[in-house]
Structures are given as C-alpha cells and as structure tokens.
N, C-alpha and C positions, 0 to 999 in steps of 0.2 A: 081743290088736293090742299089739305092741309098738311103742314109740317112744324116740325119745332121752331122754323125761321119765319113762318108767315107773320107771326104778330111783327118781327121787326121791318117788313117791308115798306115801303113808302105807301103810303093809301092811294096814289094815284094807280097802283099795280093791281088794286081789285077789278078793276072793270078789264084788264086784258084779255081779250081771248085768243085762241089759236089763228094761227095765218091761216087764209082761205086757201091759199099755194100749199102749206103746209098738210092740209087735210086732203089735199087731190093728190100730192106726190103719194102719200100713204097709200090710196086707191091703187096707184099703178105699181104697188107693190106684191099687190095680191099673185098669188101661181095662175097662169095662165091668161092674166091681164094682157091686152094687146093696147098701148096706148099709142094713139097716132098725136100726142099734143108735143108741139114745136119743144123742142131742146131735150128731147128723150130719145137719143138715137137707140139703136139695138145693139145691146152690148158685146153681139158675138163678133160686129164686123169692126170694133174696138182695134188699132194697130198696136196691140200690146208690147211684141215682140219688138219692135221699131221706135216705140214710145221708150223702152227699157234702154234699147242702145242709147239713144240720143241723150237721155238722163246721164248713163254712165259716160257717155264723151265729154259732155259737161262738166260733172263733177267730177271728172278725171284730170282735164285740161285747165279748167278755170272754175271752180268751184267759188271760189272767195268771190269774185264779181257777180256770176251768177246768180248768188245769194244774197247780196248786199242790194238794199235799197238803190234806186237809181233814179232818173228823172223822169219826170211824167211823160215824155214823147216815148219811152220805151229804152230799151237794151240797143244800142246801135249797133252792133254786128247783125242782130236780128232785124231793125227795121232797113239797113242795107240789103240784105238779103231777100226782104220780102218785097222792096223796091224795085231792084234786079230783076226776080222772077216775076213780079207785074208790068215791067215794060217801063216802071214809073221815072222816067228819064225824058227830061224834054232838054232841046237843042237851045242855047243862050247865047246868040252869038258866036263868039271864038270858043265859049267854053260848054260844058253841059251842068245841068242843077239838076239834085233830086226833087221830084216835087214832093211836097208835103202829103200825108196820108195819115188817117186814124186810125189806130189799132184798139179794137174794143174786145174786153172782158166779158166773160160772163158775169155780167153785176147787173143789179137793177138801179138805176142814178132817178132819185127823186129832186 
C-alpha cells in the first residue's frame, strides 16, 4: 500500500511482510470460526464482572503504585498473594522463607 509517507520510510521497510501470527488471528475473527489455537479462550467464560471489581478496588485503593513501573520481579503484594496461594513457603530452620518463582505475562520472548 502506497501512502504520502511511503517515500520517507527507510529502504529496509520495503521487504517487510505481515506477521504469520497476525494473519492467523485474522482468520479466527471470522463469524462461526471455532479456534482450538492455544491462547484464544472462549470470551464467554471471561470473568468480566470479577475483573471489573478487581480493577475498581485497585484503582480506588492504590492507583498510584499499581500504575507505576516497578521492579522486574513484579508487584510485591501480588507476588506474596500468589506465593501464599501456591503454598510456596518452605521451612528455613527457625524461620520461613518465600520461594522465588517466575510470573510470566503473555509476551513473546526472543
């Protein structure tokens, strides 16, 4: 597709093609399409009400810290909650130490 800006793009952009993933996801948007691809859950099972409530609670009680960049390990209260729910504590002699774990987001790492 040629636009008024095409001539201003770097030469290396002339060989860029669409992502195969992008093209695949276009197909999944067709009416009646049932996709068994990983990472595409059925939207009707999304807990939208619970997500709304959680967002409201966070933004009402601690918006500044929730919206700010943090450490690469993630938001400490969330890490503690996950560790508690996963039973990720181990005995360390007289005390207890929280196990380290890796929280992943829906990203592609290359």
